[in-house]
C-alpha positions in Angstrom: 0.1 0.0 -0.1 1.5 3.4 -1.5 1.4 6.1 1.5 1.6 9.7 0.4 3.4 12.2 2.9 2.3 15.9 3.1 4.0 18.3 5.0 4.5 22.1 5.5 1.5 23.5 7.0 1.3 25.9 9.7 -0.2 29.3 10.8 0.0 32.3 9.1 -0.8 35.7 8.3 -3.5 36.6 5.7 -0.9 37.7 2.6 1.6 35.4 3.9 3.0 32.2 2.4 3.6 28.5 2.5 5.2 25.5 0.7 3.7 22.5 0.9 5.4 19.4 -0.3 3.7 15.8 -0.9 5.7 13.0 -1.1 4.6 10.5 -3.7 6.8 7.4 -3.9 4.4 6.3 -6.7 4.7 9.2 -9.4 5.3 9.2 -12.0 6.5 5.4 -12.2 3.6 4.0 -11.3 1.0 6.6 -11.3 0.6 9.4 -13.6 -1.2 12.0 -11.3 -1.1 13.8 -8.4 -3.3 16.2 -6.8 -4.0 18.6 -4.0 -7.2 19.0 -2.2 -8.3 21.0 0.7 -11.6 20.2 2.9 -12.3 23.2 5.8 -14.8 22.3 8.2 -18.6 21.5 7.2 -17.2 22.0 3.6 -17.3 19.6 0.3 -13.2 18.5 -0.4 -12.3 20.8 -2.9 -9.2 20.3 -6.0 -7.0 23.1 -5.6 -3.9 21.8 -8.1 -2.9 18.7 -10.0 0.0 17.8 -11.9 0.3 15.2 -14.5 1.8 14.2 -17.7 5.1 13.8 -16.1 5.3 17.1 -15.2 3.9 18.6 -18.7 0.8 19.8 -17.7 -0.8 21.3 -14.8 -4.2 22.5 -13.5 -4.9 25.0 -10.8 -8.6 26.0 -9.5 -10.1 29.6 -10.4 -10.0 30.3 -6.6 -6.2 29.8 -6.4 -4.8 30.7 -10.1 -2.4 33.6 -9.7 -1.5 32.8 -6.1 -0.6 28.9 -5.9 1.9 27.2 -7.6 2.6 23.4 -8.6 5.5 21.7 -9.6 7.7 18.1 -8.6 10.3 17.6 -8.0 11.7 14.5 -9.6 14.9 13.8 -7.4 13.3 14.0 -4.0 10.1 12.6 -5.4 8.0 15.5 -4.3 4.9 17.5 -5.7 4.9 20.9 -3.9 2.3 23.6 -3.9 3.6 26.9 -3.3 0.6 29.0 -2.1 1.5 32.9 -2.0 -0.9 36.0 -0.8 -2.7 33.4 1.4 -6.5 34.6 2.7 -8.5 33.0 5.5 -10.6 31.5 3.3 -7.4 29.0 2.3 -7.4 27.6 6.1 -8.6 23.9 5.5 -6.7 20.4 5.8 -4.8 19.9 2.7 -4.0 16.6 1.1 -2.8 15.1 -1.6 -3.6 11.9 -3.5 -2.2 10.1 -6.6 -3.8 8.1 -9.7 -3.5 6.7 -12.3 -6.0 8.2 -15.6 -5.9 8.1 -19.2 -5.6 11.3 -21.1 -6.9 14.4 -19.2 -8.7 12.3 -16.6 -6.5 13.7 -13.7 -7.8 17.4 -14.7 -11.3 15.7 -14.3 -11.0 14.0 -11.3 -9.3 16.7 -9.4 -11.6 19.6 -10.7 -15.0 17.7 -11.0 -14.9 14.5 -9.0 -13.1 15.9 -5.8 -10.7 13.1 -6.4 -13.0 10.4 -5.4 -11.2 8.2 -7.9 -7.6 8.7 -6.8 -5.8 5.7 -5.6 -3.6 6.9 -2.4 -3.9 9.4 0.0 -2.1 11.1 2.6 -3.2 11.9 6.0 -3.2 15.7 5.6 -1.4 18.8 6.8 -3.4 21.3 8.5 -2.9 25.1 7.0 -4.3 28.3 9.0 -4.3 31.8 7.7 -5.3 34.3 10.3 -7.0 37.7 9.1 
């Protein structure tokens, strides 16, 4: 069983930055998609970013475009989510997950399906943004 591990969460003031990291030992050799998701108390899980096609393609939700960047470090086997200009609404538990999908299925799963089809998940890292 593959276990993804998130790190980098914390508490910052609005306008600040955080870099989340996801250790994904299965990507890209055995899976072709890694997504970042977040879930705030009382809200549905939301897909915020994805990287696929061996890093050639990325997806960012409209709510984070221009503020978040997703990238991969092949040597470290990590997928990083750089979050800048953070807002209180960004506060949530952030999870990374991986899966294997044909064509642009990664984007569909992350953007429209809340990651329900992902194969492997991490336990999450908490992000709190103070106003």
